[in-house]
C-alpha positions in Angstrom: 84.6 80.1 24.0 85.8 81.9 27.5 84.9 79.9 30.8 83.7 83.0 33.0 85.5 82.9 36.8 83.3 81.0 39.3 83.5 84.3 41.7 82.9 86.7 38.8 79.8 84.8 38.0 78.7 84.6 41.7 79.1 88.8 41.6 76.8 88.8 38.4 74.0 86.9 40.5 74.3 89.0 42.9 73.8 91.8 41.3 74.5 95.4 42.4 72.6 95.9 45.5 74.0 92.7 46.6 77.5 94.0 46.2 76.5 97.6 48.1 75.0 95.7 50.7 77.7 93.5 51.1 80.3 96.4 51.4 78.4 98.2 53.8 78.1 94.9 56.4 81.8 94.8 55.6 82.3 98.4 56.5 80.1 98.1 59.6 81.8 94.9 60.8 85.2 96.7 60.6 83.7 99.7 62.4 82.2 97.5 65.3 85.8 95.7 65.6 87.4 99.0 65.9 84.9 100.7 68.4 84.5 97.4 70.5 88.5 96.9 70.9 89.1 100.6 71.8 86.6 100.5 74.5 87.9 97.4 75.9 91.2 98.7 75.8 90.3 101.9 77.5 88.6 100.1 80.1 90.9 98.1 81.1 93.7 101.1 80.8 91.8 102.8 83.9 91.4 99.9 85.8 95.2 99.1 85.7 95.5 103.1 86.2 93.5 103.6 89.3 95.1 100.4 90.4 98.5 101.8 90.1 97.5 105.0 91.9 96.4 103.0 94.9 99.9 101.5 95.0 101.6 104.6 93.7 100.1 106.4 97.1 101.7 103.5 99.2 105.3 103.7 97.7 105.1 108.0 98.3 104.5 107.3 102.0 107.1 105.5 102.3 109.6 107.5 100.4 108.1 110.3 102.8 108.7 108.2 106.1 112.1 107.3 105.1 113.3 110.7 104.5 110.8 112.3 107.3 112.3 110.2 109.9 116.0 112.2 109.8 114.4 115.6 109.7 115.1 115.7 113.4 119.2 114.6 113.4 120.7 117.9 112.2 118.8 120.2 115.0 118.9 117.6 117.6 123.1 116.8 117.4 123.8 120.4 116.9 122.0 121.3 120.6 125.4 119.5 121.9 127.7 122.4 123.8 130.9 121.0 122.3 129.4 120.8 118.7 128.5 124.4 118.5 131.8 125.2 120.4 133.8 123.7 117.9 131.9 125.3 114.8 132.4 128.5 116.4 136.3 127.6 117.0 136.2 126.8 113.0 138.7 124.8 111.5 141.9 127.0 111.8 141.5 127.3 115.6 140.1 123.9 116.4 141.6 122.4 119.6 142.3 118.8 118.3 140.9 117.6 121.7 137.6 119.2 121.1 138.1 118.0 117.4 138.5 114.3 118.8 135.4 114.5 121.5 132.9 115.9 118.3 134.2 113.4 115.8 133.7 110.4 118.1 130.3 111.7 119.2 129.0 112.3 115.7 130.3 108.5 114.8 128.0 107.0 117.5 125.3 109.2 116.9 125.4 108.4 113.1 125.9 104.8 114.0 122.4 104.6 116.3 120.9 107.0 113.7 121.3 104.4 110.7 122.6 107.3 108.5 125.5 107.4 105.9 127.3 110.4 107.5 127.0 112.8 109.9 129.2 115.9 109.5 129.7 119.5 111.2 130.9 122.6 108.9 131.9 126.0 109.9 130.8 129.2 109.0 133.0 129.1 105.6 131.4 125.6 104.8 134.7 124.0 105.8 134.2 120.5 107.7 135.9 120.2 110.9 134.2 116.9 112.4 132.4 113.8 110.6 131.4 110.7 111.6 133.5 108.8 109.0 136.9 110.9 110.3 138.5 107.7 110.3 138.2 106.6 106.8 139.6 107.0 103.8 136.8 109.1 102.4 136.9 111.2 105.5 134.7 114.7 104.9 137.4 116.5 107.4 139.4 119.3 105.7 136.8 119.4 102.9 134.9 122.5 101.5 131.2 122.1 101.1 130.3 126.0 100.7 129.3 125.2 97.4 126.6 123.2 98.1 123.1 124.5 98.2 122.5 122.6 101.4 125.0 124.4 103.5 123.7 128.0 102.1 120.1 127.0 102.6 120.8 126.0 106.0 123.2 128.9 106.8 121.0 131.8 105.6 117.1 130.2 105.6 117.5 128.1 108.8 117.0 124.4 106.8 118.7 123.1 104.0 117.7 120.1 101.5 119.5 118.7 98.6 119.7 115.3 96.6 122.7 115.0 94.7 125.5 112.6 93.8 129.0 113.0 96.4 131.9 114.6 95.4 133.9 112.5 96.8 132.1 109.0 96.7 130.1 109.2 93.6 127.6 108.0 95.4 124.1 109.5 95.5 121.8 110.5 98.4 119.8 113.1 100.4 121.3 115.5 102.6 119.2 117.5 105.3 121.3 120.4 107.3 120.3 122.5 110.2 122.3 125.7 111.5 124.8 125.6 114.5 124.3 128.3 117.0 126.7 129.8 119.7 125.6 132.1 122.3 122.7 133.7 119.8 124.6 133.1 116.2 124.7 130.8 113.7 128.3 129.6 114.0 128.3 126.5 111.5 126.1 124.1 110.0 125.5 120.5 110.8 124.3 118.3 107.9 123.3 114.5 107.6 123.7 112.2 104.4 121.0 109.1 104.1 121.0 106.7 101.4 117.7 105.3 99.8 119.5 102.3 98.2 117.1 100.1 100.7 113.9 101.7 99.4 114.9 101.2 95.7 115.7 97.2 96.7 112.1 96.8 98.0 110.7 98.6 95.0 112.5 95.9 93.0 111.7 93.3 94.7 107.6 94.2 94.2 108.1 94.3 90.5 106.6 97.4 89.8 108.3 100.5 87.7 108.9 102.8 89.9 110.7 106.3 89.4 111.3 109.6 91.1 112.4 113.0 89.6 113.4 116.3 90.6 112.0 119.3 89.8 114.4 119.4 86.7 112.9 116.1 85.3 116.3 113.8 86.4 115.3 110.4 87.4 117.6 109.9 90.6 115.6 107.2 92.1 114.0 104.2 89.9 113.6 100.5 90.5 115.2 100.1 87.2 119.0 101.3 87.1 118.9 101.9 83.6 116.5 104.8 84.1 118.5 106.5 86.7 120.3 110.0 86.1 118.2 110.4 82.7 116.0 113.5 81.6 112.0 113.0 81.4 112.4 116.3 79.4 115.3 118.3 77.9 117.3 120.1 80.0 117.3 124.2 79.5 120.7 125.8 79.0 120.8 127.8 82.5 119.6 124.0 84.0 122.8 122.8 83.0 124.8 125.6 84.3 123.4 125.8 87.6 124.0 121.4 87.9 127.5 122.0 87.1 128.0 124.7 89.7 126.4 122.8 92.3 127.7 119.7 91.6 124.5 117.9 92.2 125.2 115.1 89.6 128.9 115.5 89.3 130.5 113.4 86.5 127.2 111.9 85.1 125.3 112.5 82.1 121.5 113.0 81.5 120.1 111.2 78.3 116.7 111.4 77.5 114.5 108.8 79.4 113.0 106.5 76.6 109.6 104.6 77.7 108.6 101.6 76.7 106.5 101.2 73.8 102.9 100.1 75.9 103.7 103.7 77.9 103.7 105.3 74.6 100.4 104.3 73.3 98.5 104.4 76.5 100.0 107.3 78.4 97.5 106.8 81.2 99.2 103.6 82.7 102.2 106.3 83.5 100.8 107.6 87.0 102.2 110.5 88.6 102.3 112.1 92.2 103.8 115.4 93.5 105.5 115.3 96.7 105.8 118.9 96.9 107.9 119.1 100.5 110.7 118.4 98.1 109.9 119.3 94.9 110.2 116.2 93.8 107.8 114.0 91.3 107.4 110.0 92.1 105.8 108.0 88.8 104.5 104.3 88.7 104.9 103.1 85.5 101.7 100.1 85.0 102.4 96.9 83.9 100.2 97.2 80.5 99.8 93.1 80.2 96.1 93.0 81.6 95.5 96.1 78.8 96.7 93.6 76.1 95.1 90.5 77.4 91.5 92.9 77.5 92.5 93.8 73.6 93.0 89.9 72.9 90.1 88.8 74.9 87.8 91.4 72.8 89.2 90.6 69.7 88.9 86.7 69.7 85.3 87.2 70.9 84.2 89.8 68.2 86.0 87.1 65.6 83.8 84.4 67.1 81.2 86.5 66.8 81.5 87.9 63.0 81.9 84.2 62.5 78.7 83.1 64.5 76.8 85.8 62.4 78.2 84.7 59.1 77.5 80.9 60.2 73.7 82.6 60.6 73.7 83.5 57.5 75.0 80.7 55.9 72.4 78.7 58.2 69.4 81.0 56.5 70.3 80.3 53.0 71.0 76.9 53.4 67.6 76.3 55.1 65.9 78.0 52.4 67.4 75.9 49.6 67.4 72.4 51.6 65.3 71.4 54.8 67.8 68.6 55.6 71.0 70.6 55.5 68.9 72.9 58.2 69.7 70.2 60.8 73.5 69.8 60.1 74.0 73.9 60.1 72.0 74.2 63.0 74.0 71.3 64.9 77.3 73.3 63.8 75.8 76.9 64.8 75.2 75.2 68.5 79.1 73.7 68.7 80.3 76.8 67.7 78.0 78.8 70.2 79.2 76.6 73.5 82.4 76.8 72.2 82.7 80.5 72.4 81.1 80.5 75.8 83.7 78.1 77.0 86.6 80.1 75.7 85.2 83.8 76.8 84.2 82.0 80.5 87.9 80.6 80.7 89.7 84.0 79.5 87.5 86.0 81.7 88.4 83.8 84.4 92.2 83.9 83.8 92.2 87.7 83.7 90.3 87.8 87.2 93.2 85.2 88.7 95.6 87.8 87.4 94.7 90.6 88.4 93.9 88.9 91.6 97.4 87.8 92.1 99.1 91.0 91.0 97.2 92.7 93.8 98.0 90.1 96.4 101.7 90.1 95.6 101.8 94.1 95.6 100.3 94.1 98.8 103.0 91.6 100.1 105.6 93.8 99.5 104.3 96.8 100.9 103.4 95.1 104.3 106.8 93.6 104.1 108.4 97.5 103.6 106.3 99.0 106.4 107.5 96.0 108.7 110.8 96.8 108.0 110.8 100.4 108.7 109.2 100.1 112.3 112.1 99.4 114.0 113.7 102.6 112.8 111.0 104.3 113.1 111.5 103.3 117.0 115.3 104.0 116.5 115.3 107.8 115.9 112.9 108.9 119.1 115.8 106.2 121.1 118.7 108.1 120.0 117.4 111.4 119.9 116.5 110.3 123.8 119.8 109.4 124.5 121.6 112.6 122.5 119.0 114.7 124.7 119.8 113.1 128.4 123.5 113.8 127.4 122.8 117.5 126.6 120.9 117.5 129.8 123.6 116.6 132.3 126.2 118.8 130.8 124.0 121.6 131.0 123.2 120.5 134.8 126.6 120.7 135.7 126.6 123.7 134.3 123.8 125.0 136.0 121.9 126.1 133.2 118.5 125.1 134.3 116.4 126.6 132.1 117.8 124.7 129.1 117.8 121.8 131.0 113.6 122.2 131.4 113.7 122.6 127.4 115.5 119.6 127.0 113.4 117.4 129.1 110.2 119.2 127.4 111.8 117.5 124.0 112.4 114.2 126.0 109.0 113.9 126.9 107.4 114.7 123.4 109.8 112.1 122.0 108.3 109.5 124.6 104.8 110.5 123.7 105.9 109.8 120.2 107.2 106.5 120.9 103.7 105.8 122.6 102.0 106.7 119.6 104.0 104.7 117.0 103.7 101.0 118.9 100.0 102.3 119.4 99.1 102.8 116.2 101.2 99.6 115.0 99.4 97.5 117.4 95.6 98.5 116.3 96.7 98.3 113.0 98.6 94.7 113.1 95.2 93.5 114.5 93.4 91.4 112.3 90.0 91.0 113.6 86.5 88.9 111.8 85.1 87.9 114.8 81.7 88.3 116.5 80.5 91.3 117.7 81.4 92.3 121.2 81.0 95.7 123.6 83.1 98.4 122.5 83.2 101.8 124.2 82.3 104.0 121.9 83.9 107.3 122.8 87.1 105.5 123.3 86.6 104.0 119.4 86.0 107.6 118.1 89.0 109.1 120.2 91.3 106.1 118.3 90.0 106.8 115.0 90.8 110.2 115.3 94.2 109.9 116.9 95.0 108.3 113.3 93.9 111.2 111.6 95.6 113.5 113.9 98.3 114.6 112.1 96.2 114.6 108.8 93.6 116.7 110.1 96.2 119.3 111.8 97.7 119.8 108.6 94.5 120.6 107.1 93.8 122.9 109.7 90.3 121.4 110.6 88.3 121.9 113.5 87.0 118.8 115.2 84.0 119.0 117.7 83.4 115.8 119.6 80.2 115.2 121.7 80.3 111.2 122.5 78.6 110.0 125.6 80.1 106.8 127.2 77.9 104.0 125.5 79.1 100.7 124.6 78.2 99.4 121.5 77.6 95.8 119.9 80.5 95.5 117.1 83.6 94.4 116.0 86.3 97.1 117.7 88.9 97.1 114.6 85.7 97.3 112.0 84.3 99.7 113.8 87.6 102.1 114.0 88.0 101.3 110.2 84.3 102.5 109.5 85.0 105.8 111.7 88.3 106.2 109.7 86.7 106.4 106.6 83.6 108.8 107.4 86.2 111.1 109.1 88.9 111.0 106.6 85.9 111.4 103.9 84.6 114.6 106.0 87.9 116.2 106.0 88.2 115.9 102.3 84.7 117.5 101.7 86.4 120.5 103.5 89.5 120.9 101.5 89.9 124.6 100.4 87.7 126.0 103.2 89.2 128.9 105.2 87.8 127.3 108.1 87.3 123.8 107.9 85.0 122.1 110.5 84.2 118.8 111.4 81.4 117.7 114.4 81.2 114.5 115.6 77.8 113.7 118.2 75.9 110.9 119.0 72.0 110.6 120.2 69.8 107.9 121.3 67.9 106.1 118.7 66.0 102.5 118.0 67.4 99.9 115.6 64.6 97.5 114.5 62.8 98.1 118.3 65.8 97.9 120.1 68.1 100.5 121.9 70.9 102.0 119.2 72.4 104.8 119.5 72.8 107.0 116.1 76.8 108.6 115.6 76.5 111.8 113.2 79.5 112.9 111.6 79.1 116.5 109.5 81.1 118.6 108.0 80.9 122.2 106.7 81.8 121.2 103.2 79.8 122.0 99.6 77.4 118.9 100.3 76.1 115.5 98.8 76.4 116.1 94.8 72.9 115.3 93.6 74.1 113.8 90.4 75.6 110.7 92.9 73.5 110.7 95.7 71.2 108.1 95.0 74.7 106.0 94.0 76.9 107.0 96.8 77.2 103.8 98.2 77.8 102.1 95.1 81.3 100.5 94.8 83.6 102.6 92.1 81.5 105.9 92.6 83.2 109.1 93.9 83.0 112.6 93.7 86.6 113.2 94.4 89.3 114.6 91.7 90.5 111.9 89.5 93.6 109.9 91.4 92.4 110.4 95.0 89.8 107.9 95.3 88.5 104.9 94.2 84.9 105.0 95.4 85.1 101.5 97.5 85.2 103.5 101.4 81.9 103.8 101.8 80.6 100.9 100.0 82.8 99.0 102.3 81.8 100.8 105.0 78.2 100.2 104.6 78.9 96.2 103.9 80.8 95.7 107.3 77.4 98.1 109.3 75.2 95.9 107.7 77.2 92.6 108.8 76.8 94.0 112.1 73.3 94.7 112.4 73.7 98.6 112.3 72.8 101.3 109.6 74.7 104.0 107.4 72.9 106.8 105.6 74.1 109.9 103.8 71.9 113.4 104.5 72.6 116.9 103.3 73.3 118.7 107.1 70.6 121.4 107.9 73.4 124.6 108.0 75.1 122.9 104.7 77.6 120.5 104.3 76.9 116.9 104.4 76.5 114.8 107.3 76.9 110.7 107.6 74.8 108.9 110.2 76.2 105.4 111.7 73.4 103.9 113.6 75.0 100.8 116.0 72.8 98.7 118.0 74.1 98.9 121.9 75.8 96.0 123.9 73.6 93.5 126.1 75.1 95.6 129.3 73.9 98.6 127.8 70.3 97.3 127.5 70.1 95.9 131.0 71.3 99.4 132.4 68.5 100.8 130.1 65.9 98.3 131.6 67.0 98.9 135.3 
């Protein structure tokens, strides 16, 4: 007689209804597993991508600053009378003494500015003088008429181009400006800059950063293997243009293959358009925190399933034997305690890893900003020297009007240097001290000065009516709060034909003490009713995706309350939003008010 298998016997004992219940329970557990792991991965991806967008903004600003500080160089150097006279003479009729003088002038300016090469082309595109005139790879005599930056500068007034040098095979960014003589364009002056130092800084930050041109070809990257690869297929007309312009002469453009982690989570590749240049900067975020979050969730679910199974066994054993109940309970308690310890340990590890990653990125960015300050001040100094020399020549020639114009340029450069040093001094201060008397009107003006360029580019009309009062606050933190409120107001007016911001201050009381209430009002769409009650909660934002983390107002509220103030938001009487910042008056204001 055959003996039935133990499993078959147990299934017959359970019956069809029990088997169906087991199958449904297994399907439910599997579905819960998939949903929970997917949810954990999505949350981790969102958090990592948000942090990556913040770092990407810093990289984009550094890249823009590294290029922008050379914008003035071709146009300023082109004003030198010797340069314009040589360009007008052309390569075929140039006086050797004049060529030697301009060569040495360009060499000195190039060395002072820190650029790669500074060179002068005549109207036909042939180089007549260059800063590298005495080097084997000199540009003198080379015809660059085929380069787009030469044509654009000659025909449109400015030329910009990134490409590989046809002589040196070294990539660089070219900025060109026309050279005028007697009211006509007689040549083009161009500067080549290399961005190797910027790439080196990216590599030290351990972030995967890349910059691609309008065709999708990567030309800057923290990963050398990604350079000159194409992010998308290149059309036939694009390949023809690249060949004619020699933009990447001698280089192929195989497709860029991103890591599997980015293919699985495309949101980890965050991008930002650099519209001024036609470039796109991207940052490939580290997928390790996502994998760690998914692994932690799987472990937690596994332990929960084990816990559920243990609970079922416990109930069954309790029905069968009262004595085994105590043993099952003890095992259950131990499993639950182990679960809590493991989950807490992994959660703490994840927080520590994320904090270390953010801190390391911040330190790397601070180093890059500090390294660029010297160059930011060197450029106005170089321009001052060039303009001063030029003014002396013009004065000797009796050209008083042009001397006055040069002096105006010099005054503007001096103002720019003062502004750079003032902003650097303010940002370098790290203050967490007690409240002290702060001039409110001066603090508002300093905040507006920090945002001056941003407000001018957005064409925002700013009206300020703030009396000369003194508040009790920390000056650096007050400036931080004001900058955040003004910047939020500017963001709210984006897209308006006539954006306006009004900053006013009126008397108020705060806990029966004299105070002043600062109102920052805009003519934007007003407060979103969906988030009005949660406006000051962390990570709540009404800005489009990728433009804010939702922490600015929460931090501003915390700072204000720390110094005994109040911060609230209202809809404006005539539309828009109004943020009210109530600050206690300093002790000196109390005394003046009482007398």
